[in-house]
N, C-alpha and C positions, 0 to 999 in steps of 0.2 A: 649424854652424863658424863662428866672428867672424872678423874681418878679421885679429887677428894670425896666426890657427892659419895661414890663406890665405897672407899674406906668407911665413911661414917655408916653408910647404913652397912658394912659386915661387922662392925662394934655391937649394932644394936642388936637385939633379942628378938624372935619371932613375936609378932604381934598380928594385930587385926588389919595392919596394912603392910605387912611384911612376911612374907615367906622364903625360905630358903629348900632347896633340893639338889640330891645329888646331881639327876638327871630329869629328861621331861621326855613322856613316851607320847608322842603325837601320831603313833600307828596302829597302834591295839584297841579294839574299844574302850577296854578297862580304863588305858590311859588318859584317851580321850574324855571319858565321862569323867577321872578325876581331875583334870585341867579345869573344864568348864566350872567343875563344881567348886573347885579354890578360886577360877577366877571369878565366878559368880560371888561370893563370900567375902571376897573383898572389896568388889565392887558397891558391895551394898552398905560395908562398913564405914561408919563414919573416920572423916581424919584426912581427905584428898587425895590425893594420889598413892595407888600402893603399886607394892614389886613384888616378885617371882625372882629370887637369884640363882641360875643355875648352874652347878660346878661347884657347890660348898656343901661341906656334911653340917648337916642342922643345929646336930650337936657339940661337934667339938670345933664348928667353924673353919675346919680344913679344905682347902683350898684343892678340890679334886681338878678340876676344869671340865672339857666339853671339847666332845669333836662337831666343831660348827657344821660337819653335814647332817649330823641328828636334827636338826633345827633349821627351821624355814616360819621366816615370819607371814609368807604367804599361806602356809599350810593351816597354820595357828590360826589365824584371821578365818580361815573357812572355818574350821573346826568353831570357833566362838559363833561366829555368823550365822551358820546353821544349827547350832543347839543352843543358842540362848535368845531369850525374848526381852526387849529389842537387844542390837546388837550393843555390845561395849568397844567401844576405842581402846585399842590396845596398841604398844610398839615395843618391836623386839632390837635391841642393841647386844654386839657381841665385843667385849670390850678385852685388855690385855692384864693381867694385873698378876705379878709374882711369877711371870714368864707363862703363863698360861691361860688360856680363854675362858673367860665365864658370860655366861648368857644373861641379860635384866630384862625381863620381861614388865616392863611399865603400864598400868591399868589405870588409867587417867579417870578423874572422878567426874563421871558425867552428872549430865541433868536428867536422865531417865528412871531414877531408881525407882521402885526397887526392880534389879534383876532375875528374872525367872529361867532355870533349865529346861528345855522344851522338850527331853526325855521323859522326865514323870513329873514336873507341872510345879516342883517344889522351888522356894525360896529359902536362900543359903547368906550365913552371917557369918564371920568371925567373932568366936568369944575367945580373947587371949588368941593364943597361935591354935585354935583349934575349930573346925569349921564346924557349923551345925545347922540346922534348920530355924527359919524366923520365925517368931512366935506371933499370934495374932496380935499384940499390940503394939510390935514393930512392925509388923505390914501396914496397920494402918496410921502409925506414924508415917512411913515412909510414902502412903500415896497420898497422904494429908499436904505433906511438904511439896510430893512433884505431883499434881492434879494433872496439868499439861504433859499426858505422856504420849507426844507423839515423836515418833522417829525419825520425822524430817526436822527434829531440832537437836538429834546426835552429832555432835561433833564426828567430824572426819580427819584424823590426825596426820600429822604430815602436809596439810595443805593448808595454802595462803591465801590471801587477798589479793595478789597479783594475778591468778586462777579467773577472776571472775571477769566479764564481759561490761564494761562499767559503761559503754552505750546501752546494755539491757537495762541495770541499775539504775539507771538515770531514768530512764523511759518509765520503768516501774514507777519511781518516786515523781515524776513530773505529772503519771495518771492518777496520782494521789496527790496532786495540788501543794508538792514539796518542793523545794529544789535541794539539791544535793551537791556540796561541796566541799573545797581540801577541810572548810576548818568544822563542818558538821556529820564526817563521811562515817567515821569510826560509830559516832555516837547512833546513827542513824541505821548503818547498816548491823548494829548488836541488837537497836530496839525492834529491828523488823527480822532478828532471829537467823538472820543470813551469814554473822560470824558469832563466834563464841569466845568468850575471854579464857584461856589456862589460868585457871585461880592460882599454880605454883610460878608459872613463869611471866606472867601477864601478856603471854603472847598469845597472838589469834589467831584461830585455823575456822576453817568455812562448816555451815553445819551439812546435815545431807542434802536439805530441801534447797539451800542455798549454792552447793552443788551442780544440782540436778538442774533448774531452773535457770541458774545465770553463769554459768562458765560452759566453753565451748570446748574445754581441755579435760573435761569431767573425768571421762574415761579414766586417767592418769592416777586416779585417787579412788573412784569406785569403778571397779574393770565390770562390772556388771550392767553397766547401763549401757546398751545398745540394743538393737532390733538385727535379729539375724533373718534374714529372708532368702530361702532356699527355694532356687529359681529351675522348675524342673519341664517347665516350657516353654523356652524364649529362646532360643541359640546365640542372640545376639550378645546376650549379658551372662556373668559369669554365673556358675550355677549355685554360689554361696556369696553373697554381699551383705557388709557387716556395716548398718547406719550407726554415728556417731556422733556425739554433741549435746546442747543443751534439749532439754523435751519440748520446746517448740519445732527448735532446728530439726530433730529426728521425727516429726510428724513431716513438718514439710520434705525433706527427703524422701519419705515414705511415699509421699503422696505422687511427686515428682517419678521417681522408680515405679510405682504399680501403675501407671497411667502408660508409662513405657512398656512394661512386659506384657499388661494386662490387654486383652483386644479392646478396641473402640466401644464395642456393645456392653461389655460386660460392667454390670453396677460397682463399679470400683469404688464409686462413694460410700457405699456400705459394708467393705472393708476396712475402709479407711477410717469409718465409726468404729469399729472393731477395735484398730490401731489405737485410734485414739482414747477408747476406754482402758484399755491395756495399758499406756503410758500414764494414763491419771489415775488408776483404780489399782496397778499390780502392786504385790508387794515388796517394797525396796528393801526390805530386812531381811530377803530371801538372796543371799550374796553369792549365790553357785549357781545362778539360773538369769536369764535374759529373755525377753520378749521375742517368739518366734512365729515368723510367715511363711507358711507351707504352701506351695502352687503347685498344683500339680493339674492334669487334666481333667480327673475326676473330683477333684475337692481343692478348694483354700481354705488353708487352717491357722487362727491367727490364737498363739499360745502365751497365755499369761501369768506370770509364777503369782501364788496365792490363790485361796479358795473364796470362794462368795457364799454368803447365807442366802440360803432360801428362803422365799417371803411364803406369806401366809397363802397363796394358791399353791395347789400341786406342781403345777407347769411353771411359775413363777420366779425370778430369782431377783433379787434386790443386791446391787453392790455394798459388798462392807464399807463403810465409812471411813475408807483409807486417806490418808493425804490430804486433806482439808488444808492444809496449809499452801500445799504445791497448786491446789485445786484455785487458791482466792489469787493466788501469784500469775497463773496460766490465764485467768479470765479476765484481770489488768491488762497482761501483756498482749495479749492474742488480739491481732486487728479483724482477723477473719470471723473472730464470735462464734469459735468451734466448740466450746465449754458451753453456752447457755441453756440449752434444753437439755439438763442434767437429769438423768434416769430415763428418757424415751429412746434411748439406744437402739436396744432390742425390737422394740415397733420398728422403727425406719430400716434395722436390719430384714426384719421380715419380709415388709412390703414392697421392698427392692426385690424379692428373689421371688414373689407372688407366683409367676407365670413360670418361674424353672426348676422348684423345686424346694423343699426344706432348710431351709437356716436352723442345725441343730446346737445345743448347748449343752456344755457337759462341763458338770463341777466335780472335779474329783481330788477328795482329801486325801487318797493315797498317793497320787502324784504332788499333792500341794499344788495343785493351778488351774486354768480354767479356760477352754476351748470354745470357740466358736466354729465351725461346720460350715462353711458355706458350700453350694455348689457349685462342679468345676466348671470351666471354658466351655466343655462337649455339650454342655445341659444348656447352653444359654443360641439360640436358634438362630440364624442369618449373619453368624458372625465372621468376620475377614479371616484369612487363612496367615499364621503368624510363622 
């Protein structure tokens, strides 16, 4: 933001898209609740991009300034991603004004309204300069205007088209019988929701799904997209290994690594089934957790952020229909056809270990994750020593 834009904002009164604060408390629980309530209210209100100007007295407009060490964009992002559904795209800038530091929290005009506070389930909106709960008709109107509430379509602030792997993009469109070139590239990327246009600046950024599927460097923008492999059985490899990249690359790299770490006789393909399901179905709005594969002698555990919905049977689970935009892209791009038998993963896992022990599925609302626990390598007979 340039100085002229800031000056114009400072001249305005507080309203649905503008709030002034002397300071921002991002460390106490009460301060976090107040922040997410205000951010949700501004994001749900009409009028384009919103702003919270920090370091300004709201009544007099006196410039108080801030201590830069008290603000962290990463911490604010974590608060919003963990307490808001779906995550709201924001950016923090520290600007100099009259020899003092001012924080400008930009709240982007997202495509996923209405936004909800997870702690209490409430939807907030701004009425003038006051934050209030949304009324029934306001909620109905918001849902009607944004029926495609897919988290994959959320804009990821500060990402750009240069982060795309264009070979993968071309492969996707070629498989759809479309030829992508310089003349139609923006149109096709936008129509496929791989990119979104900022209505205020007319600049393009990538969507969450676009980054996950089509970028090998997506971890620069969405740091929670990786698999953490904890290796406690094979001394030839590091104890903790981080696997990053696009979703298909992550699956390919994990497959190669597990085949190296686990014994030849171990049903590695069943663990890969759990990894594949975690990559496809995890809750990518949980920005503070990653997929984990924990390998012990007594068990191999795959942990996926986000719970599953219990099916009709007492012991059955059905995956929540998350990430279907991602699923369509992966099934189009995957040459190995690993996503064709949707919904049969549990059966395949159980059959693979029928001789060696039980595969246990743990759905935990308390920890907001889903675990698949396989028998460890000591349960497998006649395996080679490692």
